LOZADO-527863 format. One record per atom (N, C-alpha, C): x, y, z; residue in three letters. Coordinates in steps of 0.02 Angstrom, whole numbers, plus 50000, padded with zeros to 5 digits. Layout:
BEGIN
XYZALA...
//
This chain:
BEGIN
535204720947804MET535554727247805MET535104732447838MET535404736447880TYR535024741547917TYR535044748147879TYR534464750847867CYS534414757247831CYS534044762247875CYS534334768047885TYR534024773147927TYR533984779547886TYR533384782247881GLN533304788447845GLN533334794147895GLN533844798147888GLN533924803847933GLN533454809447910GLN533124812847959PRO532684818347939PRO533084823947906PRO532764827347862THR533104832947828THR533214838647878THR533654843147859ALA533814848747902ALA533184852947915ALA532774853847865LEU532164857747875LEU531684854347923LEU531654847847921GLN531224844147968GLN531494845048040GLN532154844848047LEU532444845748113LEU532304852648141LEU532364857648098ILE532224864548119ILE531484865248137ILE531054862248098SER530344862448112SER530184859148179SER530504853448191ASN530394849948255ASN530634854048313ASN531194857448305ARG531444861748359ARG530974867548373ARG530694870448321LEU530214875848331LEU529584873348366LEU529364867548347GLU528774864648379GLU528894863348453GLU529464860548469SER529604859248540SER529714865748578SER529984870848545ALA530074877348578ALA529404880548595ALA528904879248552LYS528234881848565LYS527964878948630LYS528054872448639TYR527814869148700TYR528224871248761TYR528874872148752GLU529294874348808GLU529094881448829GLU528944885748781ALA528744892548798ALA528094892548838ALA527624888448817ALA526994887948854ALA527114885148924ALA527574880448929GLN527734877548995GLN528044882849040GLN528484887049014LYS528794892349053LYS528264897549075LYS527794898949029ARG527254903649046ARG526824900849103ARG526654894449099ARG526264891349152ARG526644891149219ARG527294889949215ALA527694889949276ALA527704896849308ALA527744902049268ARG527734908849294ARG527054910449325ARG526524908049294ILE525844909149321ILE525794905749389ILE526054899649395ARG526044896249460ARG526444900049512ARG527024902649490GLU527444906549536GLU527074912749560GLU526724916049515LEU526354922049534LEU525764920449579LEU525474914649571ARG524924912649616ARG525174911649687ARG525774908649693ARG526064907649760ARG526274914249791ARG526584918549750ASP526834924949775ASP526674930349725ASP526094933749732PRO525884938749683PRO526364944649676PRO526764945949728ASP527234951549725ASP527924949449699ASP527974943549671SER528614940949646SER528874945449590SER529504947649596PRO529784951849543PRO529904947849480PRO529894951149424GLY530034947749361GLY529524949549309GLY529644947049249PRO529184948549193PRO528524944849200PRO528044947149160SER527394943849159SER527454937149124SER526984932749134PRO527004926249100PRO527024926849023PRO526664931748997GLU526654932748925GLU527334935148900GLU527664939448938GLU528334941748918GLU528834936048917GLU528774931548965ILE529224925748967ILE529114921448905ILE528484920248888GLU528334916148830GLU528584919548766GLU528464925948760ILE528684929648700ILE529434929448693ILE529794930448748GLU530524930448745GLU530784923548725GLU530484918348752HIS530704911548734HIS530564910148660HIS529994912348636LEU529834911248565LEU530294915348520LEU530454921348540ARG530924925448500ARG531604922048494ARG531834919348550THR532474915748549THR532444909748502THR531904905948505ALA531824900148463ALA531794902048389ALA531444907448374ILE531394909748305ILE532074912148281ILE532434915748323GLY533114917948305GLY533574912048291GLY533524906948332ASN533924900948321ASN533734897448255ASN533094897348240ALA532864894248178ALA533104898148117ALA533084904748121VAL533324908848065VAL534074907648055VAL534444907248109PHE535164905948104PHE535284899048072PHE534904894048095ALA534984887348066ALA534804887247992ALA534284890947974LEU534094891347903LEU534644894647861LEU534964899647889SER535504902947852SER536084898247840SER536204893847889ILE536744888847880ILE536544883647828ILE535914881447831VAL535684876447783VAL535694879147712VAL535554885547706ARG535514888647640ARG536194888847605ARG536734888947642ARG537404889347613ARG537604883247576ARG
//
């Protein structure tokens, strides 16, 4: 018989936050590369991109926690 233990909702939310942290760093590095190629490129700073991505991830996690709490 096959038995599969599904991760809890909190583990899934934690995993999503962890992956969002790496994605935010990846977006920051991509922006740094873009600025190296074209220093006058319009747009936010690499740190602003990372912060915005992390804010979105945290907002999504808070929303998911509110659903789990119900």
